C-alpha positions as CSV (number, residue, x, y, z in Angstrom):
1,M,9.3,-16.7,-8.5
2,H,7.8,-15.4,-5.4
3,V,4.4,-14.3,-4.6
4,V,3.7,-12.3,-1.3
5,D,0.0,-12.6,0.5
6,R,-1.4,-9.5,1.7
7,R,-0.1,-11.1,5.3
8,G,3.7,-10.3,4.2
9,R,4.2,-14.1,3.7
10,V,6.5,-14.8,0.7
11,H,5.2,-18.3,-1.3
12,S,8.1,-19.5,-3.7
13,G,8.3,-22.0,-6.3
14,G,5.3,-24.5,-7.0
15,D,3.4,-22.6,-3.7
16,A,3.6,-19.2,-5.8
17,V,2.3,-20.9,-8.6
18,I,-0.8,-22.3,-6.4
19,R,-1.3,-19.0,-4.9
20,L,-1.3,-17.5,-8.7
21,F,-4.2,-20.0,-9.2
22,S,-5.9,-19.2,-6.6
23,V,-6.6,-15.7,-7.8
24,F,-8.0,-16.2,-11.1
25,P,-11.8,-18.0,-11.0
26,R,-10.9,-20.3,-14.1
27,S,-8.0,-21.9,-12.1
28,R,-9.0,-21.6,-8.8
29,W,-10.2,-25.2,-8.5
30,K,-6.9,-26.2,-9.4
31,A,-5.4,-23.9,-6.6
32,W,-7.8,-25.8,-4.5
33,I,-7.3,-29.5,-5.3
34,A,-3.2,-28.8,-4.8
35,L,-3.8,-27.3,-1.3
36,L,-6.0,-30.1,-0.5
37,L,-4.0,-33.0,-1.7
38,P,-0.2,-33.0,-0.8
39,P,0.5,-35.3,-3.7
40,V,-0.6,-33.0,-6.3
41,R,0.9,-30.2,-4.7
42,R,4.5,-31.8,-4.8
43,K,3.9,-32.8,-8.6
44,V,3.1,-28.7,-9.2
45,D,6.4,-27.9,-7.5
46,R,8.4,-30.6,-9.2
47,Q,6.9,-29.4,-12.6
48,Y,7.9,-26.0,-11.3
49,R,11.5,-26.7,-10.3
50,R,12.0,-28.9,-13.7
51,L,11.0,-25.7,-15.8
52,A,13.5,-23.7,-13.7
53,D,16.1,-25.8,-13.8
54,R,16.1,-25.2,-17.7
55,R,15.5,-21.1,-17.4
56,S,18.6,-20.1,-18.8
57,E,18.2,-22.6,-22.0
58,L,14.9,-21.4,-22.2
59,A,15.8,-17.7,-22.2
60,S,18.0,-18.1,-24.7
61,R,15.8,-19.0,-27.2
62,V,13.6,-15.9,-26.7
63,P,15.1,-12.6,-28.5
64,D,15.6,-9.5,-26.5
65,A,13.1,-6.7,-26.3
66,P,12.7,-3.4,-24.7
67,P,11.2,-3.4,-21.5
68,T,7.8,-2.5,-20.9
69,V,6.7,-0.7,-17.9
70,V,3.4,-0.7,-16.5
71,P,2.3,1.0,-13.1
72,P,1.9,-1.7,-10.4
73,R,-1.6,-2.5,-9.5
74,W,-2.5,-4.2,-5.8
75,V,-4.0,-7.7,-6.5
76,R,-5.8,-9.2,-3.4
77,L,-4.7,-12.8,-2.7
78,P,-7.7,-15.2,-1.2
79,E,-6.4,-15.8,2.4
80,S,-4.7,-19.7,2.5
81,P,-6.4,-22.0,4.9
């Protein structure tokens, strides 16, 4: 997974998850803690990698469906510290 911030920087994997957490008010505190404490950040990255390693196995359990097309909308991400 990749998230691109307003400055054009690309965040991948666990860092992308943390960036997404920072967008939503209910999970913003989780992003703040992960950015503040490196062990938490590493744990988020490990959990993301573990899930990503099983991507094909998990995808095989989900039935195919026709694609849903939604027009893109700009989302403003907070600046990283």
